[in-house]
N, C-alpha and C positions, 0 to 999 in steps of 0.2 A: 347475175343470179349466183347465190352461194351454193356450195356443194350440198349442204343438208336440206336445201329447198327443192332439190330435184324430185324428191319423193312425192311432193305435192302437185307436181305438174300434170296436166292432162295428156301431155305427149308421152307415148309409150317408150320412146327412145330415152327420154330423160328419166322416167321411172325405172327402167331397166338398168340404166347406168348408175342410179342411186344404190343399187345392190352390187353390181359386178364391174363398175366403171373405173377401177384403178388397176395398175399393172400387177400388183401383187395378188389381188383376188383371183384373177384368171390363172395365175401360176399355181396358187394353192388348189384351185379346182382341178387343174391339169393333174397335179400329183394325186389328188383324191381319186380321179378316174383311173390313174395308173396303179391304184391299190395302196398308196401311202396314206396311213391313217393316224400316225402318232406324231406329236409335236416335234420331238427331237429329230425324227427322220425328215420331216418337212423342213425344219430349220437347216439341217445339214445339206440337204439337196438344193435349197433355194439360196442359201447364204444371206438370209434375211435376219434382221435383228429380232430378238425375242419379243420385244414390245410391239413391233409392227405385226409380226405373225400372230401374236395373241389378240391384237385388235381385229385383224381380218377374220380370224376364226370365231371370235365373239360375235362380230357383225353377221357373219354367214349363219351362225347358229340362231341368232336373234331373228333373222329373216326367214328361218325355216329351210335354208338350203342345205345345211349340215346339221347333224344330230350328234351330241356329245354322249358317248358311252363310257362309263368308268370301267377300267380294267384292272385297277390296282387301288387299294385303300390307303396304304401307308408307304410313302406319301401318296396323296390322291393323284392318279394319272388317268387321262382320258384318251379315247380314240375319237376321231371325227369321221363320221360316215355320211355319205350322200343320202338325202331324203328323196322322195319322188320329185319334189320341186327342184332339188339339185340335179338329179338325173336328167330332168327335162332340159338342162343346159348343155347336154352332150352335143346336140346338133350345132349349137353356137360354137363350141370348141372345135368341132370338126370343120366347120366353115372357116374359122380363123386359121386353123392349120393349113387347109387347102389354099386359102388366099395367100398366106405367107409363103408357101412352097412355090407358088406361081409368081408372086410379086416381090418378095423379099428373100431370095434364095440364100441358103447357107453357103459359107465359103468352102466348107468341106462336105462330108457326108451329113445328111440331115439326122436329127436326134430322134425323130418320130416318123414312122411309116404306118399309114392306116391300112389294115388288112381285114378281109372278110373272115369272120369267125367260121363260116361254113366251108369256104374253099381254101383259105390261107393266102389267097391272091391279093395283091395290092388293089385298093378300090379307088375310084374317081368320083368323089361326092358331087351330087347335083341336087339343087333345091327345086322341087316341083310342087305344083298345085295339086292337092289331094283330090279336088273335084274333077279336073280335066286331065291331069297327068302332064300338063304343059310345063316346060322348063321355065323357072322364074328368073328373069333378067331385068335390067333397067329398061329394056325395050319392050318387054312383054307385060309388064305390070306398072301401074302408076299408083301413087298414093293420093288419096283425097284428104284434104285438111278439113276436119269438121269444126265449124265455128259455132 
């Protein structure tokens, strides 16, 4: 299957990856959640080529994950802000951070620590079912393949 064909799949994993499934996209989104909004700042932080960054930003804007807001007319300059669709990816990013901290630890001090806005204390993310409050794991939930 070709990369651009993922969007047409019935599988939600394939469709989701068609939007956020490459390494630079999640790094761009991480920076957006950290308050980085301008192209030059993103490029400097990520060390990504202008072409690749422009491509990812264009794709995320086209998908409605980011919105382009012009902040300067001459030359035209834009900020990239998360839309509601983009903000809905925050739990995905938190889950990835938590998974990496437990399974791919940093050699030194970690670059990101997740803190409660209310208490300032470090959090321990857990995915739960909204109906039952039950923790979601590979043992508590199964996926049904609909044919």
